[in-house]
C-alpha positions in Angstrom: 118.9 81.4 143.8 118.3 85.0 145.0 118.3 88.3 143.2 117.9 91.6 144.9 117.1 89.8 148.1 114.2 87.8 146.6 114.2 84.1 146.0 113.8 83.1 142.3 112.5 79.9 140.9 115.0 78.1 138.7 114.4 75.7 135.8 115.0 72.7 138.1 112.0 73.8 140.2 109.9 74.4 137.1 110.8 70.9 135.6 110.1 69.3 139.0 106.6 71.0 139.1 105.8 69.9 135.5 106.8 66.3 136.3 104.7 66.3 139.4 101.7 67.7 137.6 101.8 65.0 135.0 102.2 62.2 137.6 98.8 63.1 139.1 96.6 60.0 138.7 93.8 61.6 136.8 96.3 63.0 134.2 97.8 59.5 133.8 94.4 58.0 133.2 93.4 60.7 130.8 96.4 59.8 128.6 94.7 56.5 127.9 91.3 57.9 127.1 89.9 57.7 123.6 90.1 60.7 121.3 86.4 61.3 121.6 86.6 61.2 125.5 89.4 63.8 125.3 87.2 66.0 123.0 84.3 65.6 125.5 86.5 66.6 128.5 88.0 69.5 126.5 84.5 70.8 125.7 83.6 70.5 129.4 86.7 72.3 130.6 86.2 75.0 127.9 82.6 75.7 128.9 83.2 75.6 132.6 86.1 78.0 132.3 84.2 80.3 130.0 81.1 80.5 132.2 82.8 80.3 135.5 80.2 77.7 136.6 80.8 74.4 138.3 78.4 72.4 136.1 77.2 72.3 132.5 74.1 70.8 130.9 74.5 68.0 128.4 72.8 70.2 125.8 75.4 72.9 126.1 78.2 70.3 126.1 76.8 68.7 122.9 76.8 72.1 121.2 80.4 72.8 122.3 81.6 69.3 121.1 79.8 70.0 117.8 81.6 73.4 117.4 85.0 71.9 118.4 84.6 69.0 116.0 83.5 71.2 113.0 86.2 73.8 113.6 88.9 71.2 113.8 87.8 69.0 110.8 86.5 66.2 113.0 83.2 64.3 112.3 80.6 65.1 114.9 79.9 61.8 116.7 76.2 62.4 117.3 73.9 62.6 120.3 73.8 58.8 121.2 77.6 58.4 121.0 78.1 61.5 123.2 75.7 60.0 125.8 77.7 56.7 125.7 81.0 58.6 126.2 79.5 60.5 129.1 78.4 57.3 130.7 81.9 55.8 130.3 83.5 58.9 131.8 80.9 58.8 134.6 81.8 55.1 135.3 85.5 56.1 135.5 84.5 58.9 137.9 86.0 61.6 135.6 82.7 63.3 135.6 79.7 63.4 137.9 76.3 63.1 136.2 72.8 63.8 137.2 70.2 61.1 136.4 69.9 60.4 132.7 66.1 60.9 132.7 66.7 64.6 132.3 68.3 63.9 128.9 69.6 67.2 127.4 69.1 69.1 130.6 71.2 66.5 132.6 73.8 68.4 134.6 77.5 67.4 134.4 80.5 68.3 136.6 84.2 67.5 136.4 85.3 65.2 139.2 89.0 66.3 139.2 90.7 67.5 142.4 91.1 71.3 142.6 94.5 72.8 142.1 94.4 74.2 145.6 94.7 70.7 147.2 
């Protein structure tokens, strides 16, 4: 479709893009994650977006999860449970984790492909 000599994107193209986006493997796998894993990943995305950094410390993530939980009426799962969730997400390769010996200062990164390809 064109208007004033410029190509416009129609709803068919928008719908196709949305369908393609939700067929990406990591999005499909995320649909099957536990609620707590989704909260964990949401906290990571939020902090990484807010800071513009490529990594986050477990300590910062834990505080963000706490804030997300309390502001949304969810029970905070606790330190040990968050560590277990992080390990599970690391096993699935959703996140990249530094050695656990650093405890709260352990650095975490999302392991999702970038939008650029």
